[in-house]
C-alpha positions, 0 to 999 in steps of 0.5 A, a space after each residue: 500500500 505504501 508503494 502505491 501511495 508513493 506512486 500516487 504522489 509522483 504521478 505527472 499526469 492528472 489523477 481523477 477519482 470517482 467515489 461511490 459507496 464506502 471509502 474507508 481509510 486509504 480509500 479516502 486518504 488516496 483522494 488527497 493525491 488526486 487532482 479531480 474528485 467526484 462523489 456519488 450522493 451515496 458515497 460515505 468517506 471515513 478515516 478511522 485510523 485513530 479509532 483502530 489504535 493506528 495513525 493517519 497515512 498517505 500524508 493525511 496529517 499534513 495534507 488535510 490541515 493544508 486543505 481544510 484547516 487544523 480544526 476540521 482536519 483534527 475532527 475528521 482524523 481524531 473522531 474518525 466519524 464517517 462523512 458524506 460526499 456533500 461534506 467532502 465537497 464542503 471540506 475541499 476534498 471533492 469537486 462535486 457530488 452527483 446522483 448515484 446513477 450519474 456520478 461515473 458518467 459525470 466523472 468520465 465527462 470531466 476526464 474527457 474535458 481534461 484529456 482535450 486540454 493541451 497535455 504538456 500544459 496540464 502536466 506542467 500546471 500539475 507540477 507547479 501546483 504540487 511541486 512546492 510541497 512534494 518533497 515535504 509530503 513524501 517525507 511526511 508520508 514516510 514518517 506516517 508509514 513507519 509509525 503506522 506499521 509500528 502501531 499495527 502491533 501496539 496494545 491499542 490496535 490489538 484491543 481495537 481489532 480484538 473488540 471488532 472480532 468480538 463484536 464489542 466496543 473497544 475499551 481504551 481506558 487502561 491505556 494512558 
């Protein structure tokens, strides 16, 4: 997964995402590396890392505050609550929301419009927009990735996963 995320960061051509249904964890954080994001009305996004005893990945703890500010990013990451495509648009994570039956056709139409633009100008524009933060994001992604892997074997993550398997709410009260 970490290699795929690194590839997303380094893509020279625009990345377009069409989201329908659940986009949980990396399904949401990978959108931070896309250039255009369109959601179906039925899309449900969530970043449950903290509630699983983990930490954010894909540069989310850096990119989300840059996109929407610290307070909104903290709420999404720390409370781990699901949110809709409409909320993703309001937060700056998506461009538009379309009806479930139309979202893919609408996203493809946007992709066709983008493909009709001069390719070198599109790539250069993307490079100018992403370039100033690319190295910092890559370093932050590595830091998050290293900590994410370490957290997988943490007592908190074990409690979260055990609780999930036992179909109960996790109890983190013994951890300080």
